[in-house]
N, C-alpha and C positions, 0 to 999 in steps of 0.2 A: 614666537615671532615678536621682535621689538618694533614698536611703532613710536617714533619720536614725538615729543610734544611740539606743538606749534605755538608761536608767540600769540598770547591773548586768548587762547582757547583752553587753558588749563583750568580756569575757574570762571564761571559766569553766574552771578547771583541774579535771581529773579524776584520781582516784587510779589509778595504774597497776596496782594489785593487784585492785581491785574495781569500778572505773569509777564510783564515787560522787563527789560533789563534794568536792574537796580543800580542807581548811580549815587545815591545819597543814603544816609542813615537817619532814622527818626529818633525821637527822644529815648526810645527803648533800645537803641543800637541795633535795630533790625534793618537790613538793607532793603530800601524801597525805591520806587521811581520818584521823579520830581513832583508829580501831581499828588502823591500820597505821603508827602513829607511830614505833614502835621497829623496824620491819622495814627492811631495806636491799635495794636493787636488786642482783641478781647481775650477774656479768660477762656482757654481751650480745655476740653476734657479728654481724658484718655479712654481707652476701651474698657478699662476696669471702673469707669465712672468717677475717677478722682481727678482733681485739677492738675494741670501741667504747669511747672515752674519754668519760666523763660530764663535761660542762662546764656552767657557768651563765653567762648573759649578761643583757643588758638586757631581753630579751623572755622570759626563763625558762630552763628547762633544755633542753639539746640534747646530741647525741652527735657525736663526731668520729671518722672513720675515716681512717687514714693514707693509704689508697689512694683511697677514694671521696669524701672530704670530709665536710662537715657534713650532718647530717640531724636532723629534729625527733624528739621523743619518740614520737609516734604511729607514724612509719615504723619506728623502731628496734624498738618493741615488736611491730609486725606481722611483722618479719623473724625474731622469736624466739617462735614459737607455743608452744614447750615451757615458756616462762616462765610463762604463764597456767595451763597444765595443772598445774604443780607447786604453784602457790599455791592452786588450787581443790581440791586433794586432800582436805582436811578437810571442805570443804563438800559435795562429792559423796559422801563417806562417810556423812554425816549425813542425806542426803536420804531414804533408806529408813526411817529411824527415825521413830517417832511421838512427838510431844511430849506428855508427861503434865502434868496440872495440878499446880502446886507446892503442897505441903502446908505447914503452919505450920513444920515442921522444916526444910524446904528454903529458907526465906527467909533472905536474907543482908543485912547492913547495907552500904550503898553510900556511900562517901565521895566527894564531888564537889569537884574543884579548880576554880580559876578558868579553867583551860585548856579545860575541858569545858563550854562554854556551851550548846550545842545538845543537849539531852537530852529524849527522849520518856519520859514517865512513864506508860506503858501496861502 
């Protein structure tokens, strides 16, 4: 059975740090969200305990192991569960805290550049 592709659903990159839709690339050419634009992927290890080399190709970013060969980003990140635990540390720390309403003294002026197109004003 042939299922036609729909516009915009053929490829959706996810941020490796927070799994939101990736809109920009960091300095390693890894697609990330706007908040993780300046963060870098740490050195990841393969199941054979050797380091993975980050490479980019025609279809996006992938990793290469000298012993096992090429693997996609999803598999490489699943082999390194401690990577997600380290990046979620500030978020899990702030879960127990309650958010207070901002007063007039807490308001800050925000400068928006042309890189930050998708912003919620809530």
